[in-house]
C-alpha positions in Angstrom: -4.5 112.1 82.6 -3.1 115.4 81.5 0.7 115.7 81.1 0.7 119.1 82.8 -0.9 120.5 85.9 -3.3 123.4 85.5 -1.2 125.4 88.0 1.7 125.1 85.5 -0.2 126.6 82.5 1.5 130.0 82.9 5.0 128.4 82.9 4.4 126.7 79.5 4.2 128.6 76.2 3.9 127.6 72.5 5.9 130.3 70.7 3.5 132.4 68.7 5.8 135.5 68.5 3.2 137.5 70.5 3.9 139.7 73.5 2.6 137.0 75.8 5.1 136.4 78.6 6.1 133.3 80.4 5.9 133.0 84.2 9.3 132.5 85.8 11.4 133.4 88.9 8.8 131.7 91.1 8.9 128.9 93.6 8.1 125.5 92.1 4.5 124.2 92.0 3.8 121.7 94.8 3.5 118.2 93.4 5.2 119.1 90.0 8.4 117.2 90.8 10.6 120.1 89.8 14.0 119.4 88.2 15.5 122.3 90.2 18.0 121.7 92.9 17.9 123.2 96.4 19.5 126.4 97.9 22.4 124.4 99.2 23.2 122.9 95.8 23.1 126.3 94.2 25.6 127.6 96.7 27.9 124.6 96.1 27.7 125.0 92.3 29.2 128.5 92.7 31.7 128.1 95.6 33.0 124.5 95.2 35.4 125.3 92.3 37.4 127.7 94.6 40.2 125.2 94.7 42.3 126.2 97.7 39.4 126.8 100.2 38.2 124.3 102.7 34.4 123.6 102.3 32.7 122.4 105.5 29.1 121.2 105.3 27.3 121.7 108.5 24.6 119.1 108.3 24.0 115.3 107.9 26.7 113.4 106.0 24.5 112.9 102.9 24.6 116.6 102.1 28.4 116.4 101.7 28.1 113.9 98.8 28.4 116.9 96.5 32.1 116.5 96.1 35.1 115.1 94.0 34.0 115.0 90.4 30.3 115.6 90.8 30.7 119.1 89.5 33.5 118.4 87.0 35.4 121.6 87.7 39.2 121.2 87.2 42.1 122.8 89.0 45.5 123.8 87.7 46.9 123.6 91.3 45.4 122.9 94.6 43.1 119.9 94.9 41.8 120.8 98.3 38.3 121.6 97.0 37.8 118.0 95.8 37.0 116.9 99.4 34.0 118.1 101.3 34.2 118.0 105.1 31.1 117.4 107.1 30.0 117.8 110.7 27.9 114.7 110.2 24.9 115.8 112.3 22.8 113.0 113.7 19.6 112.7 115.7 21.2 113.8 119.0 22.7 116.9 117.4 19.4 117.8 115.9 17.8 117.7 119.3 20.6 119.4 121.4 22.3 121.5 118.7 25.3 121.0 116.5 27.4 124.0 117.4 30.1 122.1 119.3 30.5 119.8 116.3 31.0 122.7 114.0 33.6 124.3 116.3 35.5 121.0 116.5 35.3 120.6 112.7 36.8 124.1 112.1 39.5 123.4 114.7 40.5 120.2 113.0 40.4 121.7 109.5 42.8 124.5 110.6 45.2 122.1 112.3 45.3 119.5 109.6 44.8 121.4 106.4 46.2 124.9 107.2 43.7 126.8 104.9 43.6 130.5 104.4 39.8 130.4 103.9 37.0 128.2 105.1 33.5 128.3 103.8 30.8 126.8 106.2 27.5 125.8 104.5 24.2 125.7 106.3 21.9 122.8 105.4 18.2 122.3 105.9 18.4 120.9 109.5 20.7 123.7 110.6 18.2 126.3 109.4 15.6 124.5 111.5 17.5 124.0 114.7 19.0 127.5 114.5 22.8 126.9 115.1 24.6 130.2 115.2 26.9 129.6 112.3 27.8 133.3 111.9 28.9 133.6 115.5 31.0 130.5 115.4 32.7 131.6 112.1 33.5 135.1 113.6 35.0 133.5 116.7 37.1 131.1 114.6 38.4 134.1 112.5 39.4 135.9 115.6 41.1 132.8 117.1 43.0 131.7 114.0 43.5 134.8 112.0 42.0 133.4 108.8 38.8 134.0 106.9 35.9 131.7 108.0 32.8 132.6 106.1 29.3 131.3 106.7 27.1 130.5 103.7 23.4 130.9 104.3 22.3 128.0 102.2 19.6 126.2 104.2 18.1 124.0 101.4 14.4 124.7 102.1 14.7 128.5 102.2 14.2 129.2 98.5 15.3 127.9 95.1 18.6 127.1 93.5 18.9 130.8 92.5 18.7 131.7 96.2 21.8 129.4 96.6 23.6 131.3 93.9 22.9 134.5 95.8 24.1 133.0 99.1 27.4 132.0 97.5 27.8 135.4 95.9 27.2 137.1 99.3 30.0 134.9 100.7 32.3 135.9 97.9 31.5 139.6 98.6 32.4 138.9 102.3 35.7 137.5 101.2 36.5 140.4 98.9 36.0 142.9 101.7 35.7 146.7 101.8 36.5 148.9 98.8 40.0 150.2 98.5 40.9 153.9 98.0 39.9 154.9 94.5 42.8 154.6 92.0 43.2 154.4 88.3 42.4 150.9 86.9 44.2 149.3 84.1 41.7 148.9 81.2 43.3 145.6 80.3 42.3 144.0 83.6 39.2 141.7 83.8 37.4 139.3 86.1 35.9 136.4 84.2 32.8 135.3 86.0 30.4 132.3 85.7 32.7 129.8 84.2 33.4 126.7 86.4 36.2 125.2 84.3 34.2 122.2 83.3 36.4 119.8 81.3 39.1 122.5 81.3 37.1 125.1 79.2 38.6 128.0 81.2 42.1 127.0 80.1 41.0 127.2 76.4 39.6 130.7 77.0 42.6 131.8 79.0 44.8 131.0 75.9 42.6 133.4 73.9 42.9 136.1 76.6 46.7 135.7 76.8 46.9 136.0 73.0 44.8 139.2 72.8 46.7 140.7 75.7 44.2 141.1 78.5 45.0 140.3 82.2 42.5 138.1 84.0 42.8 138.9 87.7 40.2 136.4 89.0 38.2 133.6 87.5 35.0 133.4 89.5 34.9 130.6 90.3 36.4 127.9 88.0 40.0 127.1 88.9 39.5 129.9 91.4 41.9 131.0 94.2 41.1 132.8 97.4 43.8 135.4 96.9 42.6 136.1 93.4 39.1 136.6 94.7 40.3 139.1 97.3 42.1 141.0 94.5 39.1 141.0 92.1 37.8 144.3 93.3 40.8 146.0 91.5 39.8 144.9 88.0 38.5 147.4 85.5 35.8 145.1 84.0 33.7 142.1 84.8 32.6 139.8 82.1 29.9 137.1 82.8 29.5 133.8 81.1 26.7 132.3 83.3 24.2 135.1 84.1 22.1 132.9 86.3 24.8 132.4 88.9 26.7 135.6 88.6 24.5 138.5 87.5 23.7 139.2 91.2 27.4 139.2 92.1 28.3 141.4 89.2 25.6 143.9 90.2 26.9 144.0 93.8 30.4 144.5 92.6 29.3 147.4 90.4 27.6 149.0 93.3 30.3 148.4 95.9 33.5 148.6 93.8 32.3 150.6 90.7 33.2 147.7 88.3 30.9 147.6 85.2 29.9 144.3 83.9 29.1 142.8 80.5 27.5 139.6 79.4 29.5 137.3 77.1 29.2 133.8 75.8 31.8 131.4 74.4 29.5 128.7 73.2 29.5 128.6 69.4 31.5 130.4 66.7 29.3 133.5 66.5 29.0 134.1 70.2 32.7 133.4 70.8 33.6 135.9 68.0 31.2 138.6 69.3 32.4 138.1 72.9 36.1 138.5 72.0 35.3 141.6 70.0 33.3 143.0 72.9 36.2 142.5 75.2 38.4 144.4 72.8 35.9 147.3 72.7 35.9 147.4 76.5 39.6 147.9 76.6 39.5 150.8 74.1 42.6 149.4 72.5 43.0 149.2 68.7 45.9 146.8 69.3 43.7 144.4 71.3 41.0 144.6 68.6 43.6 143.7 65.9 44.8 140.7 67.9 41.2 139.6 68.3 40.6 139.8 64.5 43.7 137.8 63.8 42.8 135.2 66.4 39.3 134.8 65.1 40.4 134.6 61.4 42.9 131.9 62.2 40.6 129.8 64.4 37.7 130.0 61.9 39.9 128.9 59.1 40.8 125.9 61.2 37.3 124.8 62.3 34.9 125.9 59.5 35.8 123.1 57.1 35.3 120.6 59.9 32.0 122.0 60.9 30.8 122.0 57.3 31.2 118.2 57.2 29.0 117.9 60.3 26.4 120.3 59.0 25.9 118.0 56.0 25.2 115.1 58.4 23.0 117.1 60.8 20.8 119.2 58.6 17.1 118.7 59.3 17.5 117.2 62.8 15.4 118.5 65.7 16.5 119.3 69.2 15.0 119.8 72.7 16.9 121.8 75.3 16.5 121.8 79.0 19.3 123.4 81.0 19.8 125.5 84.1 20.1 129.1 82.9 18.5 131.0 80.1 21.7 132.4 78.7 23.0 128.9 78.1 19.8 128.0 76.3 20.1 131.0 74.1 23.6 130.0 73.1 22.5 126.4 72.4 19.7 127.6 70.1 22.2 129.6 68.1 24.6 126.6 67.9 21.9 124.3 66.7 20.8 126.9 64.1 24.4 127.1 62.8 24.4 123.3 62.4 21.1 123.2 60.5 19.2 121.8 63.5 15.8 123.1 64.5 15.0 123.6 68.2 11.5 122.4 68.9 11.5 122.6 72.7 13.5 124.8 75.1 13.3 125.2 78.8 15.4 126.3 81.8 15.3 126.0 85.6 16.3 129.6 86.4 15.6 131.7 83.3 14.7 135.4 83.5 12.0 137.3 81.6 14.5 139.0 79.3 16.1 135.7 78.4 12.8 134.1 77.6 12.0 137.1 75.3 15.3 136.4 73.5 14.4 132.7 73.3 11.1 133.5 71.7 12.8 135.7 69.2 15.4 133.1 68.2 13.1 130.1 68.1 10.5 129.2 65.5 6.7 129.5 65.7 5.3 126.6 67.7 8.5 125.9 69.7 7.5 124.8 73.2 9.1 127.1 75.9 9.1 126.0 79.5 10.2 127.3 82.9 11.0 124.9 85.8 9.7 121.9 83.9 9.2 118.4 85.4 9.8 114.9 83.9 6.2 114.4 82.9 6.2 117.7 80.9 9.6 117.0 79.3 8.5 113.5 78.2 5.2 114.9 76.8 6.7 117.7 74.8 9.8 115.8 73.6 7.4 113.1 72.2 4.9 115.6 70.9 7.6 117.5 69.0 9.5 114.4 67.8 12.9 115.7 69.0 15.9 113.8 67.8 18.2 114.9 70.6 17.9 116.3 74.1 20.5 118.6 75.6 20.3 118.6 79.4 22.0 117.6 82.6 22.4 114.5 84.8 18.7 114.4 85.8 17.4 114.4 82.2 19.7 111.7 80.8 17.6 108.7 82.0 14.5 110.3 80.5 16.1 110.6 77.1 17.4 107.1 77.1 14.0 105.7 78.1 12.4 107.6 75.3 15.0 106.4 72.8 16.2 109.9 72.2 19.9 110.9 71.7 21.3 112.9 74.6 24.1 115.4 75.3 25.2 116.4 78.8 25.8 120.2 78.7 26.0 120.3 82.5 28.6 119.6 85.1 29.4 115.9 84.5 30.7 116.3 80.9 34.3 115.5 80.1 34.7 117.3 76.8 35.1 121.1 76.6 32.3 122.8 74.6 33.4 126.4 74.8 35.4 128.4 72.3 36.3 127.4 68.8 37.6 124.1 69.9 34.4 123.5 71.8 32.3 124.2 68.8 33.9 121.4 67.0 33.6 119.1 70.0 29.9 120.0 70.3 29.2 119.2 66.6 31.1 116.0 66.8 29.3 114.9 69.9 25.9 115.8 68.4 26.7 113.8 65.3 28.0 110.8 67.2 24.9 110.5 69.2 22.0 111.7 67.0 23.2 109.6 64.0 23.8 106.4 66.0 21.6 103.5 65.0 20.9 102.6 68.6 18.1 105.0 69.1 15.9 103.5 66.4 16.5 100.1 67.9 15.6 101.4 71.4 12.4 103.0 70.2 11.3 99.8 68.6 11.0 98.3 72.1 8.5 100.9 73.3 
């Protein structure tokens, strides 16, 4: 039996450095058991880190399981976001409608939690039965004088990327109309697409403070509703996660005339280049001098440590399967810097331009996949003899069954991997797992 479906052939590519493209940005092939999540999950990924908002899930109770530490986003203040609130729709509600339950849930949330913003998420069954979430939210806004924003996230109505867009539309609704044009401070930024996993945002904020830029809003890690509403006054948007935030940045450019730039703080080279790019955006020689001093100091601290890990990791091979293409690109660069060859790389939501960059960075013969499934991942990891797999929670069991080392680069991790400190943590974690004797023992049992 073939490891791949014929219908999946255009989504799989052995890198031959030709102009042949890879199919992407399409719905999953039926029967392929995609690793992608649903629209609703994509919306929660983006919005859940808004720490002082109430998040009401209009649907069955199971959909509200996406809460507490399941995303790994940390807050420096309010912990309100850690609880999801559900309308707990049952069979009777599916038949007769759940609007009354949603109205009661909003009433209770306002009285007991006193929020300034409530996000209401549609789930699959709500999209089917047709509850008027928008009308209920508008009525609640008028009644209570707070923002109550519907999120069009019916799970069956697209892919995880569709959920990103639904969340970004909700953020735009919260930001509101453009303000009268005024001069913007060139030192003001919004930092987008970082969800403060393991406190990474706080590391980067220390850099931003040191070089002298003012971050108005973090969208959405450690986010605050008031900051999101002020975000339209920033001079620049910088984006870490393009998959979730490129759409929002484009909308903000059209509506508020805020230009955006892609950055990455994974690995020494990307971190250095991103800080220098931020300095160039400000047009300030002083900021650039501060960046150069910061980079020189940090590199002097971490390079000797990384050299020790490079000696232990040279010659190893890696497989990558992550959500977005830009993260995959950063990981290839990090592995290259450690002397590790990437032999397989795939994403759930990569874009054509990102796959072109992946082809450029990876070697001939590297397997490149879009929207892979467990059967394909198993086949190509085994075929290429990867020593380590970088992925998320759904890929961990597969790696362990294959006797392959694993690193979680998704939402459950507890160690920051961004910035100069994160580069050391990444190398340390790779070394600890890939050089562990347990994997050889595990493979002997297969």
